[in-house]
C-alpha positions as CSV (number, residue, x, y, z in Angstrom):
1,M,0.0,0.0,0.0
2,K,1.4,3.4,-1.0
3,L,0.8,5.8,1.8
4,G,1.1,9.6,1.5
5,V,1.6,11.3,4.9
6,F,1.2,15.1,5.3
7,I,3.1,16.7,8.2
8,S,2.4,20.3,9.0
9,D,4.2,20.7,12.3
10,F,7.8,21.4,13.1
11,K,9.6,19.1,15.5
12,Y,7.0,16.4,14.7
13,D,7.2,13.5,17.1
14,A,7.9,10.7,14.6
15,E,6.7,7.8,16.8
16,L,3.6,7.1,14.7
17,L,5.6,7.6,11.5
18,D,8.0,4.9,12.8
19,R,5.2,2.4,13.0
20,I,3.6,3.1,9.6
21,A,6.6,4.0,7.4
22,S,7.6,1.7,4.6
23,D,9.5,1.9,1.4
24,E,6.3,3.0,-0.2
25,T,5.6,5.9,2.2
26,G,5.9,9.4,0.9
27,V,6.0,12.4,3.3
28,F,4.6,15.8,2.2
29,L,6.0,18.7,4.4
30,V,3.5,21.6,4.3
31,H,2.9,24.7,6.5
32,D,5.3,24.7,9.4
33,G,6.3,21.1,8.5
34,V,8.7,22.6,5.9
35,Y,11.0,23.5,8.8
36,N,11.8,19.8,9.1
37,A,13.5,20.0,5.7
38,V,15.7,23.1,6.3
39,V,16.4,23.6,10.0
40,K,19.2,21.7,11.6
41,E,19.8,21.0,15.2
42,N,23.3,20.5,16.4
43,G,24.4,20.4,12.8
44,K,22.1,17.4,12.0
45,P,19.1,17.4,9.7
46,S,15.7,16.4,11.1
47,P,15.5,12.7,11.9
48,L,12.2,12.7,10.0
49,L,14.2,12.9,6.7
50,E,15.8,9.6,7.5
51,K,12.5,7.7,8.2
52,V,11.2,7.5,4.6
53,S,12.8,7.4,1.2
54,K,10.5,10.0,-0.5
55,V,10.1,13.4,1.1
56,F,8.4,16.4,-0.6
57,V,8.3,20.0,0.5
58,L,5.8,22.5,-0.7
59,K,7.6,25.3,-2.5
60,D,5.0,28.0,-1.6
61,D,5.2,27.2,2.2
62,L,9.0,27.1,2.0
63,K,9.2,30.6,0.4
64,L,6.5,32.0,2.7
65,R,8.8,31.2,5.6
66,G,11.8,32.8,4.0
67,F,13.7,29.8,2.8
68,A,15.2,29.4,-0.7
69,E,14.9,26.1,-2.5
70,D,18.6,25.6,-2.3
71,A,18.3,25.3,1.5
72,V,16.5,22.0,1.0
73,P,18.7,18.8,1.1
74,S,19.1,16.9,-2.2
75,N,17.1,14.0,-0.9
76,V,14.0,16.2,-0.5
77,E,12.0,17.2,-3.6
78,V,10.6,20.7,-3.8
79,V,7.0,20.6,-5.3
80,D,4.1,22.9,-6.0
81,Y,0.4,22.3,-5.4
82,G,-0.1,20.7,-8.9
83,D,2.8,18.3,-8.3
84,I,1.2,17.2,-5.0
85,V,-2.2,16.6,-6.6
86,D,-0.5,14.6,-9.4
87,K,1.4,12.5,-6.9
88,L,-1.7,11.8,-4.8
89,M,-3.8,10.8,-7.8
90,E,-1.2,8.7,-9.5
91,E,1.1,7.3,-6.8
92,Y,-0.6,7.2,-3.3
93,R,-3.6,5.1,-2.6
94,K,-4.1,6.3,0.9
95,V,-3.4,9.6,2.5
96,I,-3.2,10.7,6.2
97,W,-2.4,14.0,7.9
98,L,-0.3,13.8,11.1
């Protein structure tokens, strides 16, 4: 089952994500969740980025919070609203918001 997970909070407690994540899980960082893609603590990226293989960050929310796209690590894909809709319709059978 391909699962799309939306995360809109910074410093998200990834306990639930640990239980549901698989190779087919895609995480969409939106609203304040985009901080997980760019803010480092003690020089380390968010552990959330290591839990799944596909991470997407919404470009508009990133820019709204003052971050450039080049601040995003290479393993995170910057997407727009249309890209999210396409991915949800074509790739992910189930979607949840954490």
